[in-house]
C-alpha positions in Angstrom: 0.0 0.0 0.0 1.4 3.4 -1.0 1.9 6.1 1.6 -0.6 9.0 1.4 0.7 12.3 0.2 0.7 15.3 2.5 -2.1 17.9 1.6 -0.8 20.9 -0.3 -1.2 24.4 0.9 -3.6 25.1 -2.0 -5.8 22.2 -1.0 -6.0 23.4 2.7 -6.6 27.0 1.6 -9.5 25.8 -0.7 -11.2 23.9 2.2 -10.7 26.9 4.5 -12.2 29.3 1.9 -15.2 27.1 1.3 -15.9 27.0 5.0 -15.6 30.8 5.3 -17.9 31.4 2.4 -20.5 29.1 3.9 -20.2 30.8 7.2 -20.6 34.3 5.7 -23.7 33.1 3.9 -25.5 31.9 7.1 -28.2 34.4 8.2 -29.7 32.5 11.1 -28.4 30.6 14.1 -30.0 27.5 12.5 -27.9 28.1 9.4 -24.8 28.5 11.5 -25.4 25.2 13.3 -25.5 23.4 10.0 -22.4 25.2 8.7 -20.6 24.2 11.9 -21.4 20.6 11.4 -20.4 20.7 7.7 -17.1 22.6 8.0 -16.0 22.2 11.6 -17.6 19.0 12.9 -15.9 15.6 13.3 -16.8 14.6 9.8 -15.8 17.9 8.0 -13.1 17.8 5.4 -10.6 19.6 7.6 -11.3 17.3 10.5 -10.7 14.2 8.3 -7.5 15.8 6.9 -6.3 16.4 10.4 -7.0 12.8 11.4 -4.9 11.6 8.4 -1.8 13.3 9.5 -0.8 10.3 11.5 -0.6 8.2 8.3 1.9 10.7 6.6 5.6 10.2 6.6 7.3 11.6 9.6 9.0 14.4 7.7 5.6 15.6 6.3 3.6 15.6 9.5 4.9 18.9 10.9 4.1 21.0 7.9 0.8 19.3 7.3 -0.3 19.8 10.9 0.7 23.5 10.8 -1.3 24.1 7.6 -4.4 22.3 8.7 -4.3 23.8 12.3 -4.1 27.3 10.8 -7.0 26.6 8.5 -9.2 25.1 11.3 -8.3 28.1 13.5 -9.4 30.5 10.8 -12.7 28.6 10.4 -13.3 28.8 14.2 -12.6 32.5 14.2 -15.0 33.1 11.3 -17.7 31.0 13.1 -17.3 33.0 16.3 -17.4 36.3 14.5 -20.5 35.4 12.4 -22.3 33.9 15.4 -21.9 37.2 17.3 -23.2 39.1 14.3 -26.2 36.8 13.8 -27.1 36.7 17.5 -27.0 40.5 17.6 -29.2 40.7 14.5 -31.8 38.2 15.8 -31.9 40.0 19.2 -32.5 43.3 17.4 -35.2 41.8 15.3 -36.9 40.3 18.3 -36.9 43.6 20.1 -38.7 45.1 17.2 -41.1 42.3 16.4 -41.9 41.4 20.1 -42.0 45.0 21.3 -44.7 45.8 23.9 -46.1 49.3 23.8 -46.5 50.1 27.5 -48.4 53.2 26.7 -51.4 51.3 25.3 -54.5 50.9 27.5 -54.1 48.0 29.8 -57.8 47.5 30.4 -58.9 46.7 26.8 -60.5 43.5 28.0 -63.5 44.4 30.3 -63.2 43.2 33.9 -66.1 41.1 34.9 -68.1 41.3 38.1 -70.1 38.9 40.1 -73.8 39.7 40.3 -74.9 41.2 43.6 -77.6 38.6 44.0 -75.0 35.9 43.9 -72.7 37.6 46.4 -75.5 38.5 48.9 -76.7 34.9 48.9 -73.2 33.7 49.7 -72.8 36.5 52.4 -76.1 35.5 54.0 -75.1 31.8 53.9 -71.7 32.7 55.6 -73.5 34.6 58.4 -75.7 31.6 59.3 -73.1 28.9 58.8 -71.0 30.8 61.3 -73.9 30.4 63.7 -74.0 26.6 63.1 -76.8 26.6 60.6 -76.9 24.6 57.3 -77.8 25.7 53.8 -80.6 23.6 52.2 -81.8 23.6 48.6 -84.7 22.3 46.6 -86.3 22.2 43.2 -87.9 25.2 41.6 -90.6 23.1 40.0 -92.4 21.9 43.1 -95.3 19.7 44.2 -98.5 21.6 45.0 -98.7 19.7 48.3 -95.3 20.9 49.5 -95.8 24.4 48.2 -99.2 24.9 49.8 -100.9 22.1 51.8 -97.9 21.1 54.0 -97.6 24.8 54.9 -101.2 25.2 56.0 -102.3 27.0 52.8 -105.6 25.3 52.3 -107.4 24.6 49.0 -109.3 27.9 49.1 -106.3 30.1 49.9 -106.1 33.0 47.4 -102.4 32.3 46.8 -103.3 29.1 45.0 -105.2 30.8 42.3 -103.8 31.8 38.8 -103.5 35.3 40.1 -100.5 34.5 42.2 -99.1 31.1 41.0 -97.5 29.7 37.9 -99.0 26.3 37.4 -97.2 23.6 35.3 -99.2 21.7 32.7 -100.9 19.3 32.7 -103.2 20.4 35.6 -103.5 16.9 37.0 -99.7 16.9 37.6 -100.3 19.3 40.6 -97.0 21.0 40.0 -96.1 24.7 40.4 -93.2 27.0 40.1 -92.5 27.5 43.8 -93.9 30.7 45.1 -91.5 30.8 48.1 -88.6 28.6 49.3 -90.7 27.3 52.2 -91.1 23.9 50.4 -87.4 23.4 51.1 -88.2 23.7 54.8 -91.0 21.1 54.5 -88.7 18.7 52.6 -86.1 19.2 55.4 -88.6 18.3 58.1 -89.8 15.3 56.2 -86.3 14.0 55.5 -84.5 14.6 58.8 -85.1 14.5 62.5 -84.9 17.6 64.7 -83.1 19.6 65.8 -83.0 21.5 62.5 -81.3 24.8 61.7 -81.4 25.6 58.0 -81.6 28.5 55.6 -83.1 28.2 52.2 -81.9 30.8 49.6 -83.2 30.6 46.1 -85.3 31.9 43.2 -89.1 32.0 43.4 -91.9 32.8 41.0 -95.2 34.7 41.2 -97.5 36.1 38.5 -96.5 39.8 39.2 -96.1 42.3 36.3 -92.5 43.4 35.8 -92.1 47.0 36.8 -89.7 49.1 38.9 -90.8 47.5 42.2 -92.1 44.0 41.2 -90.9 41.0 39.2 -92.4 37.6 38.4 -89.0 36.2 39.3 -87.3 37.2 42.5 -85.1 35.8 45.3 -85.6 34.9 48.9 -83.8 33.5 51.8 -85.9 31.7 54.4 -84.8 30.2 57.6 -86.2 27.4 59.8 -85.2 26.4 63.3 -86.8 23.3 65.0 -85.7 22.3 68.4 -86.9 21.9 72.0 -88.0 25.1 73.7 -87.6 27.6 70.9 -89.7 30.7 71.2 -90.3 34.1 69.6 -87.4 35.5 71.7 -85.0 33.2 69.9 -86.4 34.4 66.6 -85.9 38.0 67.6 -82.3 37.5 68.6 -81.5 35.6 65.4 -82.9 38.3 63.2 -81.3 41.1 65.2 -77.9 39.4 64.6 -78.8 38.9 60.9 -79.8 42.5 60.4 -76.7 43.8 62.1 -74.4 41.5 60.1 -75.9 42.9 56.9 -76.4 46.6 57.8 -74.1 47.3 60.6 -73.9 46.9 64.4 -76.1 50.0 65.0 -79.1 48.5 63.1 -82.3 48.4 65.1 -85.3 46.1 64.4 -88.9 45.9 65.4 -91.8 43.4 65.1 -95.3 44.3 64.0 -98.1 41.7 64.5 -99.2 40.1 61.3 -100.7 36.8 59.9 -99.2 33.9 57.9 -100.9 30.5 57.6 -97.6 28.7 58.4 -96.7 30.6 61.6 -98.6 31.5 64.8 -97.9 34.0 66.2 -96.6 35.9 63.1 -94.9 39.2 62.7 -93.6 41.6 60.0 -90.0 42.6 60.7 -89.0 46.2 60.1 -85.6 47.8 60.0 -84.8 51.3 61.3 -84.4 53.3 58.1 -80.7 53.0 57.1 -80.8 56.4 55.4 -82.5 58.8 57.8 -82.1 56.6 60.9 -85.5 57.9 62.0 -84.0 61.2 63.0 -86.5 64.0 63.6 -86.2 66.6 60.9 -84.9 64.1 58.4 -87.5 61.3 58.4 -90.2 63.4 56.8 -88.2 64.0 53.7 -86.7 60.5 53.4 -87.5 58.8 50.1 -86.4 55.4 51.4 -88.8 55.0 54.2 -91.4 57.5 52.9 -91.5 59.3 56.2 -92.1 56.3 58.3 -88.7 55.9 59.8 -88.8 52.2 59.3 -88.4 49.9 56.3 -90.2 46.6 56.0 -87.8 43.7 55.6 -89.7 40.4 55.8 -92.1 38.1 57.6 -91.5 35.7 60.5 -93.1 33.8 63.3 -93.3 30.7 65.4 -94.0 27.6 63.2 -97.7 26.7 63.3 -98.2 23.2 64.9 -100.3 22.2 61.9 -97.2 22.6 59.7 -95.1 20.5 62.2 -97.7 17.7 62.2 -98.0 17.7 58.4 -94.2 17.3 58.1 -94.0 14.5 60.7 -92.7 16.6 63.7 -94.2 16.2 67.1 -95.5 19.6 68.2 -95.7 18.4 71.9 -91.9 18.0 72.0 -90.6 20.5 69.4 -91.3 24.1 68.5 -89.6 26.3 66.0 -89.5 29.6 64.2 -89.2 30.6 60.6 -88.6 33.8 58.6 -88.4 35.0 55.0 -86.4 37.9 53.6 -86.5 39.3 50.1 -83.0 39.5 48.8 -83.8 41.7 45.8 -85.3 44.4 47.9 -82.5 44.1 50.4 -80.1 45.0 47.6 -82.2 47.8 46.1 -82.7 49.3 49.6 -79.2 49.0 50.7 -77.7 50.5 47.5 -80.6 52.9 46.8 -81.4 51.2 43.4 -84.6 52.8 42.1 -85.5 50.2 39.5 -85.7 46.5 40.4 -85.4 45.6 36.7 -81.7 46.6 36.8 -81.0 43.4 38.7 -82.3 41.3 35.8 -81.3 43.2 32.6 -77.9 41.6 32.5 -76.1 44.9 31.8 -72.4 44.6 32.8 -72.4 48.3 33.5 -74.8 47.7 36.5 -72.8 44.8 38.0 -69.3 46.3 37.5 -69.5 48.7 40.5 -70.1 45.7 42.8 -66.8 44.1 41.8 -66.3 40.6 43.1 -67.7 41.0 46.6 -70.7 42.5 48.2 
């Protein structure tokens, strides 16, 4: 086998020049990576020539090593210089293409807000859960018996007529859109043994015309406590705490005698007007309480024994109290909202001021 000839200076210069031309032609870091593999990698022509030095005659190795080493050094220098140029160019391009204009409006996307009806229901639930009560829920399409009969609303009661109730077809199904959340209380008494302490928030339906102060769909929270020895005094203390948690520690309440079929005795609960506070000289001109000094808040009373019997609770052993508060009017009164329809129009401009909490 013949001994290989040492590479000439012209051959080494040609390989070096080809590498430099390829390096200068690279415009991206990806191009440079490929050029580095082709002209500086382990299988590049100069690398293979360098590996062949060991097969040369001893007298040719020194000159061949010097020529090839100088060529490979020149290629490395060219690669380093071009890499710096390409990196600088790509960084400059990224600064231009990915530039963020910090002077542009940051709130282009509208910020959402939770509806006040949602937040007040959660707030009320938190108040009662902190007192050891539970939250109970039930269906909005309810059985006639649970909506009326179990609550001592007899067959001839005016609330059962088409003037007040949405009936679900067919008529023989005896189903209604619940007119209050009291059926949830009845379901709770039927399903569980006393003692019971539950609140029942939810949507209810009555055949009212939609106007500034009425809606066929509105929201209530009702409460029921069944235990041994409960009285009207316990009811008063519970509602006083509830009112103060909603309106502030200085809120004052009063009871007015009233009548409800499902409670006996019954009362209407009033709040001291949260605008004029009943102050002489201000109460007469107050639009919120219309000169009364008090604002009606809801109905309440001691659970009628007939309701307890209908729901399987022994009235000789247990007594209880119940109450119902309109959440829609609580909001409109608290925030001086003139038109109840604003709660249901779905306009984000109405809900935004409420933010994410009540």
